[in-house]
N, C-alpha and C positions, 0 to 999 in steps of 0.2 A: 741570502734569498729566503723569503718566507715560504714555508711549506704550505701547499694547498690544503684547504679544510677537508676533513674526513666527512664524506657524505653518507648518510644512511641509505641503504638500498631501498628502492621503491617497494619491493616485496621482501619483507624480512624472511630469512631462511626458515624460521620456525613455522611461519604461515605456509610457505611453499611446501615444506615437508609434511605438515598435517594434511593439507588439501591434496597433495600429490599422492598420498596413499589411496585415494579414491573412495568410493562408496559414501560420498558426502551429501548430506541434506542441507539445503540452503533455507534459512529463515530470513526474509527480507522485510524491511520497514520503510517508512516514508522517506528516510534519508537517501534511499536509492533513487527516488524519482525527482529529487529537487533539481537535478541538472536537466530535467525535461520540462522545467517550468512549473512544477507542482510543488507548493511549499509543504514543509512538514509541520507537525503540531508543536514539537517541543525543542527544536533547535534554537540557535541564537536569535533567529527572526521568526520562530514558530508562531502559527496563528493562535495557539492557546494563550499567548502572551497578550493578545489584542481582542479576542472575542470568545464568547461562550458558545460552543457548538450545540447543534440540535441534539436533544436527548430523546430516547425512545419514548419515555413517559409523556413528554410534551407533544411529540408527534402524534401519539395515539389519542390523547385526551383534549388537545387544544386545537380546534379547527382553524383558528386564526394563526396559530403557530405553524400548522401544517401548510396553510396557504402561503405564509411568509417564506417557508422553506422552499416550496416549489417555484415561487417567483424568482428567488435567488438562484435556485438550481437551473432553471430555464436559461438564465444568462450564463452561469458558470460552466454549464455543460459544454459550451463552445470550446473553452480552453482545454477541458479534459479530452474531448473528442479529437482535437487536433494535435494533442501532445504526441511526441514520438519517443521511442526508446532511446536512451542515451548509451554511452559506451559501457556503463556498468551493467545494464540489462543485457546488452549484446554479449558481454564477457560471460555472464551466467549461462546464457544459451549456448555459447561455444564450449564451455566446460561440460555442459550436459551432453552436447553432441559428441564430445570426445570420450564420454563415459566416466568422467571424473565425478560429476554431480549426478546423483541418481534420483533426486526429488527436490521440488521447490515448494515451500510454504510461504505465502506472502500475506502480510497484514495490509497490503495496499489494495485499493479498489479501482485502480486505473487501467488494468489490463495490459500494462506495458511489458511485463514478462512475456506474455503470449505473443504480443506484437513483435517482439525481438526473436521469436522462434522457439521459446521454451515450451516443453510439452508437459501435459498432465500436471499443470500448476494447481495447487490447492489454494483457493482464495479464502483465507480464514475469515475475513470480514465481508465476503461477498464481492459483487461487482456493480459498478455504476452503469454498466451497459445493459442492465436488466431492471424491470420493475415487477413488483408483486402486488396483487390486490389484497387488501386487508379483509375483504368480505368473502371472496370466493377462492382466493389463493392462486389465481391465474398468473402465470409468469409470461412476460412479454418483453420484446426488445425495446431498448431505450430509443432507438431510431424511429420506431413507429410512434411512440409517445411524442417525440420531438416534432414530428410532422403535424400531429394533431394540435400541439400547443402553438406552433407557428401559425396554423390556420385560425386558431381562436384568438391569437394576439398579434395581428398584423402590424399594429402600431406600437408594440412594446419594444421600442428600439433603444433599450438601455444598455450601456456598456459598463462592464465591471472594471473597477480599478484594482480589485484584490480578489483572489480566488482562494478558497480553503481546500484542504486535502479531501474533504468529503464531497467536493464538487459544487458547493454553493458559493455564491458571490456576495461580497459586501455591497448592499444597496441602501440608499436612504429610505427611511420609512415612508416618506410621502409618495413614492412611486409605486409602492406595493399594491395599493388598492386598485390600480388600473389593470392588474394582471388577472387573467381568466384561467382557472384551472379546469381540467377535464377529469372525468371519472373513468373507471374500468370499462373497457369496451365489451369484455366477455359477459359480465353480469349486468351491465347497464347502470351501475350506480355506486359501486364500492370505491372507497378512497384508495389511491395508489401510494405505494412507498417504494423508494429505490431498494433494490435487492442487496442492501448492505446492512451491516450490524452497526446501529447507532450507539453512542455513548449510553450506558445503562442497560443495553440489551445483551442477552446471552447468546454466545455463539452456539449454533446447533450442536448437540451432543455427538451426533454421528460424525460431523466434520472434525471436532476436537479429537475423537477417538482415532480417526484416520490419520491425523497428524501425529498423535502419540505413537501409532504403529510405525510410521515412517521414521521417526526419531529413534525408536527402540531398535529398528533393524539397521540403522546407519552405522558406518564406521566412524563418522565425525559429523558434527553440526557446525555450520558456518553461518554466523549471524551477520547480516549486512544492513547498515543504516537504520538500526532500531535502538532507541534509548531503553527499551525493555521496562518502561515505567509501569505499564499495565500488565496484569497477570496473564492476559490473553496470549502474549508471546513469551513472557518470562517463564511460564510454567514448563516450556519445552527445554529451556536451559537447565532448569532445576531437575527435570527428568533425566536429561543427559548426564548431569553431574552425579545423580544418584546411581546411575547404571555404569559409571566409569567411562562414558563415551566422551572423547575429547571435544572441546568446544573452542572455536576461534571466533573472534568478534572484531569486525572492522567498522568503525564509526568515528565521526568527528565529534569530539566532546565526550564527557563522562556518561556512563550508563549505569543502570541498576545492577547489571550483571558483571561489572568489571572484576569483582572479587571471585566470581564463580567460573571464570574461563581459563583455559590453558594458554591461549595466545591472544593478546590484545593489541590491535593496531589502531592508532589514532591518526588517521590520514584520510584524504578524500577518496571516496570509492571510485571516482572516475579516473584516478591515477593508479590505484592499487589493482583493481580488478582487470583492466585490459592487459597489464603486464603479467599478472598471474595467469590469465588465459593464454597469453603468448608463450609463456614458459611451459605450461602443462598441457595445452591443447593445440599448440602451434604445429 
């Protein structure tokens, strides 16, 4: 009789031990939200393989590029707005509620950590649910802007076949001219920008410093669903390594930080995290 295959545990003991010591800060990336229907940038089907994202420089200097972004974002916002937390987001919230996770830093702009019940989440790259005026600095809710855009574009009934992680949809160029953009309501004319950090834009220094402080006070850093390709998130892994703070990384596929971490798990987050939460927060 053939012996049954030896199965790897869903949660490796090294990961359970590291996280189980508590005082964990989570650093999450786009891979955590893919099961909620929001694609990542650099995974096997990541959007960077197919399109060039809006850059900060283009958004500021090119009115046509800014108009094109808002037309696509008007359509893409529907999918972001209706996305729901998945089992991974819920597991992080459960671990925080149990006192295992003490802080959450996310590179995502979708608000799904908060929707799952996580508290005091630091949105490293901002949030798509807010807008900022480039002229007067007024912050406003995205829902208000969406109502105004729907009123200005009652016949802009375009459906998106593909959505990007920053909330804009892939649309054919010939439909973009029909879109009508509105300006800031507070100052009456300033151009609006989503309150997110675009490619080529610098994360506000006070936000970076707050994240560094969280990592430096942590007992461990748990990286979830990030390739760590950009320095924006990778710097926190480097800081933890420098200070001797253990780092665990759960991600499908290789990452820039693979050689820098103490525990590396190459598995789906929606499989690993719920089981981890069941064991440590159940």
